[in-house]
All heavy atoms as TSV, in Angstrom:
chain	resi	resn	atom	element	x	y	z
A	1	MET	N	N	0.854	-1.209	0.011
A	1	MET	CA	C	0.009	0.014	0.006
A	1	MET	C	C	0.870	1.267	0.003
A	1	MET	O	O	1.909	1.284	0.628
A	1	MET	CB	C	-0.873	-0.030	1.245
A	1	MET	CG	C	-1.997	0.970	1.161
A	1	MET	SD	S	-3.171	1.077	2.496
A	1	MET	CE	C	-3.481	-0.577	2.888
A	2	ASN	N	N	0.485	2.251	-0.717
A	2	ASN	CA	C	1.293	3.536	-0.883
A	2	ASN	C	C	1.324	4.220	0.557
A	2	ASN	O	O	0.442	4.162	1.401
A	2	ASN	CB	C	0.610	4.392	-1.820
A	2	ASN	CG	C	1.467	5.500	-2.291
A	2	ASN	OD1	O	2.442	5.720	-1.670
A	2	ASN	ND2	N	1.037	6.219	-3.380
A	3	ARG	N	N	2.557	4.772	0.804
A	3	ARG	CA	C	2.755	5.466	2.079
A	3	ARG	C	C	1.789	6.570	2.343
A	3	ARG	O	O	1.364	6.815	3.459
A	3	ARG	CB	C	4.192	5.945	2.163
A	3	ARG	CG	C	5.147	4.818	2.407
A	3	ARG	CD	C	6.523	5.356	2.640
A	3	ARG	NE	N	7.455	4.308	2.979
A	3	ARG	CZ	C	8.745	4.468	3.294
A	3	ARG	NH1	N	9.307	5.570	3.194
A	3	ARG	NH2	N	9.474	3.394	3.538
A	4	ILE	N	N	1.476	7.301	1.232
A	4	ILE	CA	C	0.558	8.528	1.438
A	4	ILE	C	C	-0.836	8.015	1.755
A	4	ILE	O	O	-1.533	8.593	2.594
A	4	ILE	CB	C	0.597	9.345	0.189
A	4	ILE	CG1	C	1.958	9.941	0.019
A	4	ILE	CG2	C	-0.493	10.350	0.198
A	4	ILE	CD1	C	2.106	10.761	-1.278
A	5	VAL	N	N	-1.355	6.934	1.153
A	5	VAL	CA	C	-2.562	6.425	1.428
A	5	VAL	C	C	-2.578	5.890	2.878
A	5	VAL	O	O	-3.501	6.193	3.678
A	5	VAL	CB	C	-3.057	5.360	0.490
A	5	VAL	CG1	C	-4.295	4.643	0.900
A	5	VAL	CG2	C	-3.126	5.852	-0.870
A	6	LEU	N	N	-1.544	5.156	3.276
A	6	LEU	CA	C	-1.471	4.692	4.631
A	6	LEU	C	C	-1.369	5.789	5.669
A	6	LEU	O	O	-2.100	5.745	6.751
A	6	LEU	CB	C	-0.251	3.805	4.784
A	6	LEU	CG	C	-0.038	2.953	6.087
A	6	LEU	CD1	C	-1.268	2.095	6.287
A	6	LEU	CD2	C	1.141	2.243	6.088
A	7	ALA	N	N	-0.682	6.829	5.365
A	7	ALA	CA	C	-0.556	8.009	6.347
A	7	ALA	C	C	-1.958	8.688	6.473
A	7	ALA	O	O	-2.333	9.065	7.573
A	7	ALA	CB	C	0.419	9.015	5.837
A	8	GLY	N	N	-2.687	8.792	5.364
A	8	GLY	CA	C	-4.190	9.424	5.470
A	8	GLY	C	C	-4.967	8.522	6.295
A	8	GLY	O	O	-5.737	9.023	7.109
A	9	MET	N	N	-4.806	7.226	6.181
A	9	MET	CA	C	-5.727	6.268	6.973
A	9	MET	C	C	-5.323	6.375	8.411
A	9	MET	O	O	-6.200	6.289	9.362
A	9	MET	CB	C	-5.677	4.955	6.392
A	9	MET	CG	C	-6.274	4.779	4.961
A	9	MET	SD	S	-6.050	3.240	4.318
A	9	MET	CE	C	-7.419	2.385	5.066
A	10	VAL	N	N	-4.035	6.381	8.731
A	10	VAL	CA	C	-3.557	6.499	10.146
A	10	VAL	C	C	-4.042	7.795	10.756
A	10	VAL	O	O	-4.535	7.769	11.904
A	10	VAL	CB	C	-2.026	6.381	10.240
A	10	VAL	CG1	C	-1.519	6.681	11.496
A	10	VAL	CG2	C	-1.691	4.890	9.872
A	11	LEU	N	N	-3.879	8.925	10.008
A	11	LEU	CA	C	-4.375	10.215	10.561
A	11	LEU	C	C	-5.872	10.203	10.810
A	11	LEU	O	O	-6.327	10.720	11.837
A	11	LEU	CB	C	-4.054	11.350	9.553
A	11	LEU	CG	C	-2.623	12.000	9.635
A	11	LEU	CD1	C	-2.509	12.980	8.462
A	11	LEU	CD2	C	-2.566	12.676	10.963
A	12	ALA	N	N	-6.649	9.589	9.894
A	12	ALA	CA	C	-7.994	9.501	10.123
A	12	ALA	C	C	-8.385	8.640	11.327
A	12	ALA	O	O	-9.258	9.068	12.117
A	12	ALA	CB	C	-8.740	8.868	8.821
A	13	LEU	N	N	-7.675	7.571	11.462
A	13	LEU	CA	C	-7.872	6.724	12.706
A	13	LEU	C	C	-7.598	7.431	14.005
A	13	LEU	O	O	-8.380	7.473	14.960
A	13	LEU	CB	C	-7.178	5.405	12.584
A	13	LEU	CG	C	-7.322	4.415	13.720
A	13	LEU	CD1	C	-8.738	3.913	13.661
A	13	LEU	CD2	C	-6.332	3.307	13.568
A	14	LEU	N	N	-6.491	8.186	14.005
A	14	LEU	CA	C	-6.078	8.850	15.197
A	14	LEU	C	C	-7.070	9.968	15.528
A	14	LEU	O	O	-7.470	10.201	16.659
A	14	LEU	CB	C	-4.684	9.491	15.080
A	14	LEU	CG	C	-3.598	8.476	15.109
A	14	LEU	CD1	C	-2.148	9.214	14.821
A	14	LEU	CD2	C	-3.490	7.921	16.501
A	15	SER	N	N	-7.505	10.778	14.486
A	15	SER	CA	C	-8.506	11.919	14.757
A	15	SER	C	C	-9.796	11.289	15.202
A	15	SER	O	O	-10.526	11.939	15.968
A	15	SER	CB	C	-8.558	12.686	13.561
A	15	SER	OG	O	-9.041	12.129	12.418
A	16	LEU	N	N	-10.234	10.210	14.639
A	16	LEU	CA	C	-11.460	9.505	14.973
A	16	LEU	C	C	-11.408	9.105	16.455
A	16	LEU	O	O	-12.383	9.289	17.242
A	16	LEU	CB	C	-11.791	8.408	14.143
A	16	LEU	CG	C	-13.127	7.740	14.315
A	16	LEU	CD1	C	-14.265	8.681	14.035
A	16	LEU	CD2	C	-13.222	6.433	13.421
A	17	ILE	N	N	-10.243	8.535	16.878
A	17	ILE	CA	C	-10.128	8.128	18.284
A	17	ILE	C	C	-10.146	9.307	19.251
A	17	ILE	O	O	-10.840	9.302	20.277
A	17	ILE	CB	C	-8.829	7.316	18.486
A	17	ILE	CG1	C	-8.959	5.909	17.861
A	17	ILE	CG2	C	-8.551	7.146	19.917
A	17	ILE	CD1	C	-7.726	5.127	17.722
A	18	ILE	N	N	-9.493	10.472	18.889
A	18	ILE	CA	C	-9.505	11.586	19.676
A	18	ILE	C	C	-10.945	12.203	19.747
A	18	ILE	O	O	-11.282	12.583	20.887
A	18	ILE	CB	C	-8.456	12.649	19.134
A	18	ILE	CG1	C	-7.111	12.198	19.239
A	18	ILE	CG2	C	-8.716	13.969	19.820
A	18	ILE	CD1	C	-6.092	13.038	18.530
A	19	GLY	N	N	-11.568	12.211	18.679
A	19	GLY	CA	C	-13.067	12.736	18.740
A	19	GLY	C	C	-13.945	11.848	19.599
A	19	GLY	O	O	-14.744	12.373	20.271
A	20	LEU	N	N	-13.682	10.476	19.492
A	20	LEU	CA	C	-14.544	9.644	20.307
A	20	LEU	C	C	-14.238	9.742	21.774
A	20	LEU	O	O	-15.096	9.718	22.643
A	20	LEU	CB	C	-14.399	8.124	19.832
A	20	LEU	CG	C	-15.026	7.832	18.493
A	20	LEU	CD1	C	-14.726	6.475	18.076
A	20	LEU	CD2	C	-16.548	7.910	18.694
A	21	LEU	N	N	-12.919	9.772	22.068
A	21	LEU	CA	C	-12.500	10.025	23.542
A	21	LEU	C	C	-13.127	11.320	24.182
A	21	LEU	O	O	-13.564	11.323	25.194
A	21	LEU	CB	C	-11.038	9.999	23.704
A	21	LEU	CG	C	-10.311	8.632	23.557
A	21	LEU	CD1	C	-8.897	8.808	23.591
A	21	LEU	CD2	C	-10.798	7.800	24.725
A	22	GLY	N	N	-12.998	12.336	23.292
A	22	GLY	CA	C	-13.548	13.670	23.761
A	22	GLY	C	C	-15.155	13.508	23.957
A	22	GLY	O	O	-15.588	14.111	24.972
A	23	LYS	N	N	-15.783	12.829	23.117
A	23	LYS	CA	C	-17.253	12.663	23.240
A	23	LYS	C	C	-17.566	11.803	24.484
A	23	LYS	O	O	-18.458	12.004	25.232
A	23	LYS	CB	C	-17.830	11.956	22.017
A	23	LYS	CG	C	-19.307	12.011	21.993
A	23	LYS	CD	C	-19.819	11.563	20.645
A	23	LYS	CE	C	-19.820	12.808	19.693
A	23	LYS	NZ	N	-21.028	13.084	19.088
A	24	ILE	N	N	-16.754	10.737	24.707
A	24	ILE	CA	C	-16.976	9.943	25.877
A	24	ILE	C	C	-16.775	10.598	27.226
A	24	ILE	O	O	-17.575	10.524	28.125
A	24	ILE	CB	C	-16.077	8.655	25.873
A	24	ILE	CG1	C	-16.630	7.752	24.670
A	24	ILE	CG2	C	-16.116	7.877	27.073
A	24	ILE	CD1	C	-15.737	6.515	24.383
A	25	ILE	N	N	-15.667	11.406	27.343
A	25	ILE	CA	C	-15.380	12.106	28.586
A	25	ILE	C	C	-16.133	13.336	28.689
A	25	ILE	O	O	-16.184	13.904	29.814
A	25	ILE	CB	C	-13.800	12.351	28.695
A	25	ILE	CG1	C	-13.310	13.349	27.710
A	25	ILE	CG2	C	-13.032	11.081	28.784
A	25	ILE	CD1	C	-11.757	13.775	27.871
A	26	GLY	N	N	-16.682	13.803	27.647
A	26	GLY	CA	C	-17.675	14.990	27.743
A	26	GLY	C	C	-16.904	16.337	27.576
A	26	GLY	O	O	-17.596	17.378	27.824
A	27	HIS	N	N	-15.737	16.333	27.249
A	27	HIS	CA	C	-14.899	17.601	26.982
A	27	HIS	C	C	-14.332	17.578	25.615
A	27	HIS	O	O	-13.991	16.567	25.187
A	27	HIS	CB	C	-13.827	17.782	28.009
A	27	HIS	CG	C	-14.359	17.931	29.408
A	27	HIS	ND1	N	-15.136	18.906	29.880
A	27	HIS	CD2	C	-14.250	17.118	30.439
A	27	HIS	CE1	C	-15.465	18.845	31.207
A	27	HIS	NE2	N	-14.924	17.672	31.609
A	28	SER	N	N	-14.053	18.733	25.045
A	28	SER	CA	C	-13.365	18.774	23.766
A	28	SER	C	C	-11.846	18.728	23.954
A	28	SER	O	O	-11.360	19.293	25.038
A	28	SER	CB	C	-13.796	19.891	22.978
A	28	SER	OG	O	-13.435	21.117	23.669
A	29	ILE	N	N	-11.227	18.101	23.113
A	29	ILE	CA	C	-9.726	17.991	23.234
A	29	ILE	C	C	-9.165	18.879	22.093
A	29	ILE	O	O	-9.273	18.565	20.928
A	29	ILE	CB	C	-9.144	16.530	23.027
A	29	ILE	CG1	C	-9.868	15.688	24.130
A	29	ILE	CG2	C	-7.732	16.475	23.059
A	29	ILE	CD1	C	-9.618	14.218	23.834
A	30	ILE	N	N	-8.614	20.057	22.482
A	30	ILE	CA	C	-8.070	21.118	21.622
A	30	ILE	C	C	-9.183	21.715	20.718
A	30	ILE	O	O	-9.399	22.925	20.680
A	30	ILE	CB	C	-6.832	20.641	20.717
A	30	ILE	CG1	C	-5.720	20.160	21.675
A	30	ILE	CG2	C	-6.332	21.793	19.912
A	30	ILE	CD1	C	-4.605	19.529	20.955
A	31	PHE	N	N	-9.900	20.958	19.952
A	31	PHE	CA	C	-10.916	21.352	19.034
A	31	PHE	C	C	-12.225	20.651	19.452
A	31	PHE	O	O	-12.151	19.579	20.197
A	31	PHE	CB	C	-10.656	21.078	17.564
A	31	PHE	CG	C	-9.411	21.720	17.102
A	31	PHE	CD1	C	-8.272	21.014	16.719
A	31	PHE	CD2	C	-9.380	23.145	16.845
A	31	PHE	CE1	C	-7.169	21.627	16.270
A	31	PHE	CE2	C	-8.267	23.688	16.373
A	31	PHE	CZ	C	-7.116	22.989	16.073
A	32	ALA	N	N	-13.247	21.089	18.925
A	32	ALA	CA	C	-14.566	20.337	19.192
A	32	ALA	C	C	-14.611	18.972	18.605
A	32	ALA	O	O	-13.885	18.704	17.650
A	32	ALA	CB	C	-15.752	21.122	18.533
A	33	ASN	N	N	-15.323	18.133	19.258
A	33	ASN	CA	C	-15.324	16.624	18.843
A	33	ASN	C	C	-15.802	16.568	17.383
A	33	ASN	O	O	-15.173	15.714	16.716
A	33	ASN	CB	C	-16.253	15.885	19.722
A	33	ASN	CG	C	-15.750	15.995	21.174
A	33	ASN	OD1	O	-14.533	15.991	21.462
A	33	ASN	ND2	N	-16.695	15.964	22.066
A	34	ALA	N	N	-16.741	17.264	16.958
A	34	ALA	CA	C	-17.206	17.204	15.541
A	34	ALA	C	C	-16.118	17.617	14.598
A	34	ALA	O	O	-16.014	17.098	13.427
A	34	ALA	CB	C	-18.467	18.105	15.307
A	35	THR	N	N	-15.216	18.596	15.032
A	35	THR	CA	C	-14.082	18.914	14.103
A	35	THR	C	C	-13.184	17.708	13.903
A	35	THR	O	O	-12.700	17.537	12.781
A	35	THR	CB	C	-13.307	20.059	14.778
A	35	THR	OG1	O	-14.286	21.094	15.018
A	35	THR	CG2	C	-12.243	20.506	13.828
A	36	TRP	N	N	-12.937	16.921	14.930
A	36	TRP	CA	C	-12.016	15.774	14.753
A	36	TRP	C	C	-12.744	14.785	13.797
A	36	TRP	O	O	-12.095	14.129	13.024
A	36	TRP	CB	C	-11.808	15.091	16.155
A	36	TRP	CG	C	-10.871	15.882	17.059
A	36	TRP	CD1	C	-11.176	16.528	18.157
A	36	TRP	CD2	C	-9.508	16.082	16.789
A	36	TRP	NE1	N	-10.106	17.210	18.594
A	36	TRP	CE2	C	-9.005	16.870	17.775
A	36	TRP	CE3	C	-8.526	15.639	15.739
A	36	TRP	CZ2	C	-7.726	17.270	17.897
A	36	TRP	CZ3	C	-7.276	16.043	15.928
A	36	TRP	CH2	C	-6.761	16.888	16.970
A	37	HIS	N	N	-14.005	14.588	13.896
A	37	HIS	CA	C	-14.714	13.657	13.120
A	37	HIS	C	C	-14.709	14.088	11.624
A	37	HIS	O	O	-14.490	13.284	10.596
A	37	HIS	CB	C	-16.208	13.472	13.583
A	37	HIS	CG	C	-16.260	12.738	14.840
A	37	HIS	ND1	N	-17.260	11.819	15.055
A	37	HIS	CD2	C	-15.513	12.681	15.932
A	37	HIS	CE1	C	-17.056	11.214	16.304
A	37	HIS	NE2	N	-15.983	11.850	16.830
A	38	ASN	N	N	-14.874	15.403	11.417
A	38	ASN	CA	C	-14.846	16.008	10.074
A	38	ASN	C	C	-13.390	15.825	9.467
A	38	ASN	O	O	-13.239	15.610	8.297
A	38	ASN	CB	C	-15.187	17.427	10.081
A	38	ASN	CG	C	-16.701	17.650	10.250
A	38	ASN	OD1	O	-17.515	16.680	10.029
A	38	ASN	ND2	N	-17.109	18.832	10.827
A	39	PHE	N	N	-12.351	16.024	10.256
A	39	PHE	CA	C	-11.016	15.841	9.816
A	39	PHE	C	C	-10.730	14.412	9.515
A	39	PHE	O	O	-10.125	14.132	8.501
A	39	PHE	CB	C	-9.973	16.395	10.886
A	39	PHE	CG	C	-8.653	16.263	10.547
A	39	PHE	CD1	C	-8.135	17.073	9.412
A	39	PHE	CD2	C	-7.702	15.323	11.085
A	39	PHE	CE1	C	-6.745	17.024	9.009
A	39	PHE	CE2	C	-6.346	15.313	10.650
A	39	PHE	CZ	C	-5.915	16.024	9.700
A	40	ALA	N	N	-11.272	13.459	10.213
A	40	ALA	CA	C	-11.150	12.077	9.904
A	40	ALA	C	C	-11.739	11.722	8.536
A	40	ALA	O	O	-11.241	11.017	7.762
A	40	ALA	CB	C	-11.707	11.211	11.035
A	41	GLN	N	N	-12.918	12.374	8.382
A	41	GLN	CA	C	-13.669	12.104	7.035
A	41	GLN	C	C	-12.893	12.665	5.903
A	41	GLN	O	O	-12.719	12.019	4.777
A	41	GLN	CB	C	-15.038	12.733	7.125
A	41	GLN	CG	C	-15.874	12.534	5.881
A	41	GLN	CD	C	-17.226	13.249	6.057
A	41	GLN	OE1	O	-17.558	13.846	7.025
A	41	GLN	NE2	N	-18.067	13.061	5.140
A	42	THR	N	N	-12.215	13.870	6.059
A	42	THR	CA	C	-11.428	14.430	4.974
A	42	THR	C	C	-10.231	13.617	4.714
A	42	THR	O	O	-9.911	13.457	3.605
A	42	THR	CB	C	-11.049	15.921	5.433
A	42	THR	OG1	O	-12.302	16.626	5.668
A	42	THR	CG2	C	-10.244	16.547	4.380
A	43	CYS	N	N	-9.515	13.065	5.725
A	43	CYS	CA	C	-8.294	12.347	5.605
A	43	CYS	C	C	-8.780	11.008	4.812
A	43	CYS	O	O	-7.928	10.640	3.891
A	43	CYS	CB	C	-7.695	11.889	6.935
A	43	CYS	SG	S	-6.863	13.328	7.646
A	44	LEU	N	N	-9.797	10.383	5.137
A	44	LEU	CA	C	-10.250	9.168	4.472
A	44	LEU	C	C	-10.553	9.449	3.020
A	44	LEU	O	O	-10.189	8.641	2.158
A	44	LEU	CB	C	-11.369	8.513	5.188
A	44	LEU	CG	C	-11.117	7.714	6.431
A	44	LEU	CD1	C	-12.425	7.275	7.119
A	44	LEU	CD2	C	-10.251	6.561	6.210
A	45	LEU	N	N	-11.219	10.564	2.775
A	45	LEU	CA	C	-11.647	10.979	1.414
A	45	LEU	C	C	-10.381	11.158	0.612
A	45	LEU	O	O	-10.261	10.733	-0.525
A	45	LEU	CB	C	-12.531	12.175	1.357
A	45	LEU	CG	C	-12.852	12.774	0.076
A	45	LEU	CD1	C	-13.758	11.688	-0.719
A	45	LEU	CD2	C	-13.635	14.093	0.152
A	46	PHE	N	N	-9.318	11.875	1.166
A	46	PHE	CA	C	-8.043	12.019	0.447
A	46	PHE	C	C	-7.320	10.705	0.212
A	46	PHE	O	O	-6.834	10.573	-0.916
A	46	PHE	CB	C	-7.134	12.987	1.406
A	46	PHE	CG	C	-5.650	13.097	0.811
A	46	PHE	CD1	C	-5.552	13.864	-0.341
A	46	PHE	CD2	C	-4.758	12.355	1.405
A	46	PHE	CE1	C	-4.183	14.001	-0.771
A	46	PHE	CE2	C	-3.432	12.519	0.904
A	46	PHE	CZ	C	-3.169	13.267	-0.192
A	47	ALA	N	N	-7.350	9.893	1.207
A	47	ALA	CA	C	-6.626	8.576	1.050
A	47	ALA	C	C	-7.197	7.765	-0.112
A	47	ALA	O	O	-6.582	7.176	-0.970
A	47	ALA	CB	C	-6.629	7.798	2.330
A	48	VAL	N	N	-8.561	7.709	-0.121
A	48	VAL	CA	C	-9.285	7.000	-1.148
A	48	VAL	C	C	-9.110	7.559	-2.584
A	48	VAL	O	O	-8.839	6.904	-3.520
A	48	VAL	CB	C	-10.821	6.875	-0.870
A	48	VAL	CG1	C	-11.658	6.367	-2.020
A	48	VAL	CG2	C	-11.087	5.975	0.347
A	49	ALA	N	N	-9.217	8.925	-2.620
A	49	ALA	CA	C	-9.115	9.595	-3.920
A	49	ALA	C	C	-7.668	9.508	-4.425
A	49	ALA	O	O	-7.468	9.168	-5.608
A	49	ALA	CB	C	-9.472	11.073	-3.687
A	50	TYR	N	N	-6.661	9.580	-3.609
A	50	TYR	CA	C	-5.251	9.483	-4.003
A	50	TYR	C	C	-5.039	8.027	-4.404
A	50	TYR	O	O	-4.341	7.788	-5.470
A	50	TYR	CB	C	-4.312	9.836	-2.855
A	50	TYR	CG	C	-2.836	9.838	-3.263
A	50	TYR	CD1	C	-2.375	10.985	-3.815
A	50	TYR	CD2	C	-1.958	8.796	-3.105
A	50	TYR	CE1	C	-1.011	11.060	-4.252
A	50	TYR	CE2	C	-0.698	8.861	-3.456
A	50	TYR	CZ	C	-0.190	10.029	-4.092
A	50	TYR	OH	O	1.107	10.080	-4.498
A	51	GLY	N	N	-5.494	7.016	-3.718
A	51	GLY	CA	C	-5.349	5.633	-4.135
A	51	GLY	C	C	-5.975	5.311	-5.446
A	51	GLY	O	O	-5.350	4.639	-6.284
A	52	ILE	N	N	-7.140	5.813	-5.676
A	52	ILE	CA	C	-7.800	5.595	-6.962
A	52	ILE	C	C	-7.096	6.220	-8.127
A	52	ILE	O	O	-6.918	5.697	-9.220
A	52	ILE	CB	C	-9.309	6.015	-6.876
A	52	ILE	CG1	C	-10.066	4.992	-6.072
A	52	ILE	CG2	C	-9.875	6.067	-8.271
A	52	ILE	CD1	C	-11.462	5.501	-5.726
A	53	GLY	N	N	-6.602	7.471	-7.790
A	53	GLY	CA	C	-5.797	8.185	-8.777
A	53	GLY	C	C	-4.533	7.481	-9.153
A	53	GLY	O	O	-4.136	7.393	-10.331
A	54	LYS	N	N	-3.836	6.925	-8.174
A	54	LYS	CA	C	-2.591	6.115	-8.470
A	54	LYS	C	C	-2.964	4.952	-9.288
A	54	LYS	O	O	-2.298	4.523	-10.232
A	54	LYS	CB	C	-2.001	5.746	-7.216
A	54	LYS	CG	C	-1.280	6.894	-6.485
A	54	LYS	CD	C	-0.120	7.364	-7.207
A	54	LYS	CE	C	1.055	6.549	-6.795
A	54	LYS	NZ	N	2.347	7.152	-7.372
A	55	LEU	N	N	-4.044	4.241	-8.981
A	55	LEU	CA	C	-4.460	3.028	-9.722
A	55	LEU	C	C	-4.915	3.371	-11.101
A	55	LEU	O	O	-4.567	2.601	-12.063
A	55	LEU	CB	C	-5.599	2.326	-9.012
A	55	LEU	CG	C	-5.263	1.482	-7.711
A	55	LEU	CD1	C	-6.605	0.979	-7.078
A	55	LEU	CD2	C	-4.347	0.286	-8.102
A	56	ALA	N	N	-5.513	4.454	-11.321
A	56	ALA	CA	C	-5.954	4.827	-12.651
A	56	ALA	C	C	-4.732	5.225	-13.558
A	56	ALA	O	O	-4.673	4.999	-14.702
A	56	ALA	CB	C	-6.962	5.929	-12.638
A	57	GLY	N	N	-3.766	5.818	-12.838
A	57	GLY	CA	C	-2.513	6.179	-13.554
A	57	GLY	C	C	-1.665	5.047	-13.996
A	57	GLY	O	O	-0.922	5.075	-14.967
A	58	GLU	N	N	-1.714	3.894	-13.282
A	58	GLU	CA	C	-0.950	2.773	-13.527
A	58	GLU	C	C	-1.527	2.020	-14.797
A	58	GLU	O	O	-0.742	1.279	-15.475
A	58	GLU	CB	C	-0.939	1.806	-12.333
A	58	GLU	CG	C	-0.040	2.382	-11.197
A	58	GLU	CD	C	-0.139	1.402	-9.982
A	58	GLU	OE1	O	-0.838	0.396	-10.128
A	58	GLU	OE2	O	0.499	1.798	-9.043
A	59	LYS	N	N	-2.850	2.124	-15.011
A	59	LYS	CA	C	-3.504	1.289	-16.018
A	59	LYS	C	C	-3.166	2.028	-17.446
A	59	LYS	O	O	-3.459	1.316	-18.391
A	59	LYS	CB	C	-4.898	1.281	-15.725
A	59	LYS	CG	C	-5.210	0.529	-14.518
A	59	LYS	CD	C	-6.565	-0.082	-14.507
A	59	LYS	CE	C	-6.723	-0.754	-13.117
A	59	LYS	NZ	N	-7.496	-1.959	-13.121
A	60	LYS	N	N	-2.736	3.123	-17.588
A	60	LYS	CA	C	-2.460	3.822	-18.834
A	60	LYS	C	C	-1.209	3.350	-19.497
A	60	LYS	O	O	-0.294	2.878	-18.934
A	60	LYS	CB	C	-2.467	5.286	-18.742
A	60	LYS	CG	C	-3.696	5.901	-18.394
A	60	LYS	CD	C	-3.724	7.375	-18.330
A	60	LYS	CE	C	-5.018	7.969	-18.140
A	60	LYS	NZ	N	-5.035	9.396	-18.107
């Protein structure tokens, strides 16, 4: 797996965990909990789009 895709997925997992921990304990950690979830979604979208782009480039 490409390092950039893996880094995007790891960032998404970390931000999702931080957002969930903040929601469980009832306090925000640096940013609002929804912000962490939105950042996780953006990281996953970037990783998927970059991976698809690399696959499409290899087929040409």
